[in-house]
Each structure stands twice: as structure tokens, then as C-alpha cells.
C-alpha positions as CSV (number, residue, x, y, z in Angstrom):
1,G,0.0,0.0,0.0
2,C,2.8,2.4,0.8
3,V,4.6,1.6,-2.4
4,F,1.4,2.2,-4.4
5,A,0.8,5.5,-2.7
6,A,4.3,6.6,-3.4
7,W,3.9,5.7,-7.1
8,L,0.7,7.7,-7.3
9,A,2.3,10.7,-5.6
10,G,5.4,10.5,-7.9
11,N,3.6,9.9,-11.2
12,Y,0.4,11.9,-10.8
13,G,1.2,14.5,-8.1
14,I,-1.5,13.2,-5.8
15,T,-1.0,14.4,-2.3
16,L,-2.0,11.9,0.4
17,D,-2.3,12.8,4.1
18,A,0.4,11.0,6.1
19,L,0.5,9.8,9.6
20,S,0.9,12.7,12.0
21,L,3.4,12.2,14.8
22,P,4.5,14.6,17.5
23,A,7.9,16.2,17.2
24,S,8.9,15.1,20.7
25,L,7.7,12.9,23.5
26,S,5.9,15.7,25.5
27,P,2.3,16.9,26.3
28,T,0.4,18.3,23.3
29,A,-0.5,21.4,25.2
30,A,2.0,23.7,26.9
31,R,1.7,22.2,30.4
32,P,3.7,20.1,32.8
33,W,3.3,16.3,32.7
34,L,1.6,16.2,36.1
35,I,-2.0,17.6,36.1
36,D,-3.0,19.9,39.0
37,I,-6.5,18.6,39.5
38,W,-7.2,21.2,42.1
39,A,-6.5,24.1,39.8
40,V,-9.9,24.0,38.0
41,P,-12.9,25.9,39.4
42,N,-15.3,24.2,41.7
43,W,-18.1,24.3,39.2
44,V,-16.0,22.1,36.8
45,K,-15.5,19.5,39.5
46,L,-19.3,19.4,40.1
47,A,-20.1,19.3,36.4
48,A,-17.7,16.3,36.0
49,L,-20.1,14.3,38.2
50,A,-22.5,14.1,35.3
51,P,-20.3,12.3,32.6
52,A,-18.3,10.4,35.2
53,P,-20.9,7.5,35.6
54,A,-21.2,7.2,31.8
55,C,-17.4,7.0,31.4
56,A,-17.2,4.4,34.1
57,I,-19.9,2.3,32.5
58,L,-18.2,2.6,29.1
59,L,-14.8,1.5,30.4
60,Y,-16.3,-1.3,32.4
61,M,-18.5,-2.6,29.5
62,D,-15.8,-2.2,26.8
63,Q,-13.2,-4.0,28.9
64,N,-15.5,-6.8,29.9
65,I,-17.1,-7.3,26.6
66,T,-13.7,-7.7,25.0
67,T,-12.3,-10.0,27.6
68,R,-15.6,-12.0,27.5
69,L,-15.2,-12.5,23.8
70,V,-11.5,-13.4,24.1
71,N,-12.0,-15.8,26.9
72,N,-14.9,-17.4,25.1
73,A,-12.9,-18.1,22.0
74,E,-12.6,-21.7,20.9
75,G,-9.6,-23.6,22.1
76,M,-8.9,-21.5,25.2
77,K,-8.0,-23.5,28.2
78,K,-6.6,-21.2,30.9
79,P,-9.2,-19.7,33.3
80,A,-10.3,-16.0,33.0
81,A,-9.1,-13.2,35.2
82,Y,-11.8,-10.6,34.9
83,H,-11.2,-9.1,38.4
84,I,-7.5,-8.8,37.9
85,D,-8.0,-7.2,34.5
86,M,-10.3,-4.6,36.0
87,F,-8.0,-4.0,38.9
88,W,-5.1,-3.2,36.6
89,L,-7.3,-1.2,34.3
90,S,-8.4,1.0,37.3
91,L,-4.8,1.6,38.2
92,I,-3.8,2.5,34.6
93,T,-6.9,4.8,34.3
94,A,-5.9,6.6,37.6
95,A,-2.3,7.0,36.4
96,T,-3.3,8.3,32.9
97,S,-5.8,10.7,34.5
98,V,-3.1,12.3,36.7
99,F,-0.8,12.8,33.8
100,G,-3.6,14.0,31.4
101,C,-3.1,11.1,29.0
102,P,-5.8,9.3,27.1
103,W,-7.6,6.4,28.9
104,I,-7.1,2.9,27.5
105,C,-9.1,-0.3,27.6
106,A,-9.1,-3.6,25.7
107,S,-9.3,-3.2,21.9
108,T,-12.0,-5.7,20.7
109,V,-10.9,-6.0,17.1
110,H,-7.2,-6.2,17.8
111,S,-7.7,-8.6,20.7
112,L,-9.8,-11.0,18.7
113,T,-7.4,-10.8,15.8
114,H,-4.5,-11.6,18.1
115,V,-6.3,-14.7,19.5
116,K,-6.9,-15.9,15.9
117,S,-3.3,-15.4,15.0
118,L,-2.3,-17.7,17.9
119,S,-4.9,-20.4,16.9
120,D,-4.3,-23.6,15.0
121,V,-7.3,-24.2,12.8
122,S,-8.7,-27.0,10.6
123,Q,-11.9,-27.8,8.7
124,D,-14.7,-29.9,10.3
125,A,-17.0,-32.3,8.4
126,N,-19.3,-29.4,7.4
127,G,-16.5,-27.3,6.0
128,R,-16.6,-24.8,8.9
129,E,-13.4,-23.5,10.5
130,K,-12.6,-25.3,13.7
131,V,-10.0,-24.2,16.3
132,D,-7.8,-27.1,17.4
133,K,-5.6,-25.2,19.8
134,V,-4.7,-21.7,21.0
135,T,-1.2,-20.9,22.1
136,E,-2.1,-18.9,25.2
137,T,0.7,-16.5,26.2
138,R,1.1,-13.0,27.4
139,W,4.5,-12.6,25.8
140,T,3.3,-11.8,22.3
141,P,1.1,-8.8,23.2
142,L,3.8,-7.5,25.6
143,I,6.5,-7.8,22.9
144,L,4.2,-6.3,20.2
145,N,3.3,-3.3,22.3
146,G,6.9,-2.8,23.3
147,L,7.9,-2.8,19.6
148,I,5.2,-0.3,18.8
149,G,6.5,2.0,21.5
150,L,10.1,1.6,20.3
151,S,9.0,2.3,16.6
152,I,7.4,5.6,17.6
153,I,10.6,6.7,19.2
154,S,13.2,5.3,16.8
155,L,11.4,5.0,13.5
156,K,9.5,8.3,13.5
157,P,10.7,9.6,10.1
158,M,9.7,6.4,8.4
159,L,6.3,6.2,10.1
160,A,5.6,9.8,9.1
161,Q,5.7,8.7,5.4
162,I,2.9,6.2,5.8
163,P,-0.3,7.5,4.2
164,M,-3.4,7.6,6.4
165,C,-5.4,5.8,3.6
166,V,-3.0,2.8,3.9
167,L,-3.5,2.7,7.7
168,N,-7.3,3.0,7.3
169,G,-7.3,0.2,4.8
170,L,-5.3,-2.0,7.2
171,F,-7.7,-1.3,10.1
172,F,-10.6,-2.0,7.7
173,Y,-9.1,-5.4,6.8
174,L,-8.6,-6.2,10.5
175,G,-12.2,-5.5,11.2
176,L,-13.4,-7.7,8.3
177,S,-11.1,-10.5,9.3
178,A,-12.4,-10.3,12.9
179,M,-16.0,-10.8,11.5
180,R,-15.1,-14.2,10.0
181,G,-17.1,-16.8,11.9
182,N,-19.2,-14.1,13.7
183,E,-22.6,-15.7,14.3
184,F,-24.4,-12.4,14.2
185,I,-23.1,-11.6,10.7
186,E,-24.2,-15.1,9.6
187,R,-27.7,-14.6,11.0
188,V,-28.0,-11.2,9.3
189,S,-27.4,-13.0,5.9
190,M,-30.2,-15.4,6.8
191,V,-32.8,-12.8,7.5
192,M,-33.7,-12.5,3.8
193,I,-34.2,-16.3,3.5
194,T,-37.9,-17.2,3.2
195,D,-37.6,-20.9,2.7
196,A,-36.2,-22.8,5.7
197,S,-34.9,-25.5,3.4
198,K,-32.5,-23.0,1.9
199,M,-30.7,-22.2,5.2
200,P,-27.0,-23.1,5.2
201,K,-26.6,-26.8,6.0
202,N,-23.3,-26.2,7.8
203,S,-24.8,-23.8,10.3
204,P,-25.7,-25.3,13.8
205,L,-28.6,-22.8,14.0
206,T,-30.5,-24.8,11.3
207,T,-31.4,-27.5,13.8
208,S,-31.5,-25.5,17.1
209,V,-34.1,-22.9,16.3
210,S,-36.8,-22.2,13.7
211,L,-36.3,-19.7,10.9
212,P,-39.0,-17.2,12.2
213,V,-37.4,-17.2,15.7
214,L,-33.9,-16.7,14.2
215,K,-35.3,-13.7,12.1
216,K,-37.1,-12.2,15.1
217,F,-34.0,-12.3,17.4
218,T,-31.7,-11.0,14.7
219,L,-34.0,-8.1,13.8
220,M,-34.2,-7.2,17.5
221,Q,-30.4,-7.1,17.6
222,M,-30.2,-5.1,14.4
223,A,-32.7,-2.6,15.9
224,C,-30.6,-2.2,19.1
225,L,-27.5,-1.7,16.9
226,A,-29.2,0.9,14.8
227,V,-30.3,2.8,17.9
228,M,-26.8,2.7,19.4
229,W,-25.3,3.9,16.1
230,W,-27.7,6.8,15.9
231,V,-27.1,7.9,19.5
232,K,-23.3,7.6,19.1
233,G,-23.4,10.2,16.3
234,S,-26.0,12.5,17.9
235,P,-25.7,15.2,20.6
236,A,-26.9,12.6,23.1
237,A,-23.7,10.5,22.5
238,M,-23.0,10.7,26.3
239,L,-25.8,8.1,26.7
240,F,-24.0,5.6,24.5
241,P,-22.4,3.6,27.4
242,I,-25.8,3.4,29.2
243,L,-27.3,1.9,26.0
244,I,-24.6,-0.8,26.0
245,A,-25.4,-1.6,29.6
246,A,-29.1,-1.8,28.7
247,L,-28.5,-4.7,26.2
248,G,-28.6,-7.3,29.0
249,P,-31.9,-6.1,30.4
250,V,-33.3,-6.1,26.8
251,R,-32.4,-9.7,26.5
252,I,-34.0,-10.5,29.8
253,L,-37.2,-8.6,28.9
254,A,-37.4,-10.4,25.6
255,G,-37.5,-13.7,27.4
256,K,-39.9,-12.5,30.2
257,A,-42.3,-11.2,27.5
258,G,-42.5,-14.6,25.9
259,W,-40.9,-13.6,22.6
260,F,-38.4,-16.4,23.0
261,T,-38.1,-19.5,25.2
262,Q,-35.1,-20.1,27.4
263,A,-33.9,-22.8,25.1
264,E,-34.1,-20.5,22.1
265,L,-32.2,-17.7,23.9
266,N,-29.5,-20.2,24.9
267,A,-29.1,-21.3,21.3
268,L,-29.1,-17.8,19.8
269,D,-27.1,-16.1,22.5
270,E,-24.5,-18.0,24.4
271,E,-25.0,-18.7,28.1
272,V,-22.9,-17.2,30.8
273,E,-20.5,-19.4,32.8
274,T,-22.3,-19.1,36.1
275,D,-25.8,-20.0,35.2
276,P,-27.9,-21.5,32.4
277,G,-29.0,-18.0,31.2
278,Y,-30.0,-14.6,32.2
279,V,-33.7,-15.3,32.1
280,G,-33.4,-18.6,33.8
281,A,-31.4,-17.1,36.7
282,L,-34.0,-14.3,37.0
283,E,-36.9,-16.7,37.2
284,L,-35.2,-18.7,39.9
285,A,-34.7,-15.5,42.0
């Protein structure tokens, strides 16, 4: 991609925006590294109470959704460490806040792509991709992020030549590759099917639920996604984390309202580790 962009620029004079990097390792604004949190007026401290819960929900949900997807990947053997992950995330968030640096949390696309890169796969009898084993290690992400940090420091002139369109294309490819094998994407493609006999034979959903139930559940998920997408780009974007947190109750209400049986919910949406399903646990309570 970089070579092609350089060829376009050299032969046709096309100017492409390149990756922007700071001139030195220092704060963007003219300020010291350490933030004086007491220097702001009192009204700012009080006003921060409004977005604070939404930010906390966003960090909590984003981190746990990503770790849930990673730990639920096929071939994983080691137990999860949700509480330890959140503990370290809280310390990192506190540290970055004191220094005025951006907050961080688990990156869903990169994390899933990394797990897939460590997976040994084969084809099952139905032609679907099957994970045989995952090499579970913390060394690869540690080394990768260390090399990224070193490249920003030592390879800055070279990185500054990379066009943004090349980077955007790379991220787009990573997103598409992470969708491979995603059940929601598969069900979206089945929504337009009118004859149940034409459903993909290699999909386990063809025997677990009926086509009308599959369509109803998928359309409900698509509606939730559309609402979140609209809110994310609207002036009410601050409510986006609350909508993510509301997805669980929506699933519970769908079962309590009789739209789906517990068996159908368990087939269409995976069960949690601690009980047979959100609705089932609620009914027992």
C-alpha cells in the first residue's frame, strides 16, 4: 500500500495525508506532565459528576465485553481473570488521568485478531473453520506493544511517510477478518431467506431454532445496533455507554415477555459461565 501510494504521488502528483506524529515525547499542550486537578474551578468539579458514571460504564463494559469474547474463543484452556484485569485497568486509568493522558481499555478487534493469530485451525466435516488449539501466552502482546512504542521513538521519520489511507485500509481489513465466523453476521445474511430448506446446511442454527425465531431475534439485535449507532453520532452521545449496559436487560425482557423460550435464547445467544441463562437465573430468583 505504501509503495502504491508513493507511485501515485510520484507519477500523478497526488498528495495523500500521512500519519501525523508529535515532534517530541511531550504533552500536546504547553503544560507540565503532572496535572494539577485542584487548579480548576469548583463548578468544573461538580459538572464532572454528570459524565463520570457514563465514562465508568463505558470503560467497564468495553473492557469486559472484549475479555468475555476473548476468553470465550474456541480452544482457550486457561481460566479467565476478569477481576485482575479490571484491577489493573483501574490503576492505569488513575495514572493516565493524573498525567492527562488518554484512557485505555481492551481493543476488541485487535484482541480477537490476536487470538486468531495464535490459533491452530482446521476444517470440520461441514467445511466450517474449527479451532484445534490456541497458544495462550502474554509474551506476544507484551513484545508487540513494546515494539510499537520503540518504533514511535526510533522510526518516527519512516512512520511519518505512511499515508493515512493505507492505515485505514489496514484497520478495515482487521475489522473484516475479525468478522469471519461471527454468528451475528451469519444470521444477518439469513434474514432474507424465506424458505427454511435454503438455510446453510453447515450452520448449527438450522437445527437448534426455527427460521422465524432466528429472524425475530436477529431483527431485535439489528434494531438495538441501529439505535446505538444513531445515538453515538447524535448530541446525546454521552448516553451511549448506558445503552450498551441496557442490552442485557433487553435480552431478559425479551425472554420474560415470551418472545423467546429459554432454550431459544441459549441457542441464539451463548450462556454465561455461572448459570444457564440470564432469564433462567432471573426466574429462579
